[in-house]
C-alpha positions, 0 to 999 in steps of 0.5 A, a space after each residue: 845517293 851517288 857512289 862517286 864523290 861530288 864537289 859537295 859531299 863524299 859518295 857512297 863508296 867513300 862513306 862506306 869505306 870510311 865507316 867500315 875501316 873506322 869500325 874495324 880499327 876500333 875492333 882491332 884496337 880493343 882486341 889489341 889492347 886486351 889479347 895479351 891478357 888472355 890465357 894461352 889456350 886455343 882461343 888465345 891463338 884464334 884471337 891473335 889470328 883474327 887480329 892479324 886477319 883483320 889487320 890485313 883486311 884493313 890494309 887492303 881496304 885502305 889501299 882500295 880507299 886510297 885508290 878510290 879517292 885518287 880516282 873519284 877525287 874529294 869534295 871541295 872544302 866547305 865554303 867559308 873554311 879558312 885556308 889554315 883549316 883546309 891545310 890542317 885537314 888535308 895534312 890530317 887526312 894524309 897522316 891518317 892514311 900513312 898510319 892506316 898503312 903503317 900499322 898493319 904493315 908493321 904488325 905483319 913485319 912483326 909477325 914475320 920477324 918473330 919467326 912465328 908459324 905462318 898464319 892463314 887469313 881467316 883460315 882461308 889463305 896463307 899469308 906470306 912472311 915479309 921478312 926472315 926471322 930477325 930480332 932487331 926487325 921484330 923489336 922495331 916493328 913492334 915499337 912502330 905498331 904499338 906507338 903508331 896505334 897511340 898516335 893513330 888514336 890521337 889523330 882520330 880523336 882530333 879528326 872526329 873532334 874537328 868534325 863535331 866542332 864544325 857541326 856544332 859550332 861552325 854549323 857547316 856540312 863538314 860532318 853531314 857530308 860523310 854521312 848518307 844524305 838525310 841522316 844528319 841535317 846540316 845545322 844552319 848558321 844563326 
């Protein structure tokens, strides 16, 4: 497997970042939806700090992924894909990038504007505050973080649904080219 993207498929670095970020977002979503129900014990604060640390990690990985995409390019559209589908796919990818930046940044601003004590990324590095305590900024960033999450879920479901549609009904390589070669054979058209 090549690390660089080719005209036909995503390379190993793009694939690895794609699936790692997807997994971390899944974990962040599950934790984010359940952490408010935890009793206020030391575990509660550990879970919140882990959520924040994973969010900062996703922000860094998404920046790395975007940089890699700009450097390594993207595969050409699958042959036979209608132009309107190419445009929707491109818009969806850029919306995903925007949301993957907006969610961790809004969470970081929410944390900063809340006036909470500084936290350490996985207990190792002090994470600076982005803004001073501010109730207005806290409320706006919290709303962006919460509603942005639901929008991200909707866009991810559409993205995954389109990949499955291409694989199962269009019988093209859209899904297979984001997986290591040989993991999923591209179905042949009848």
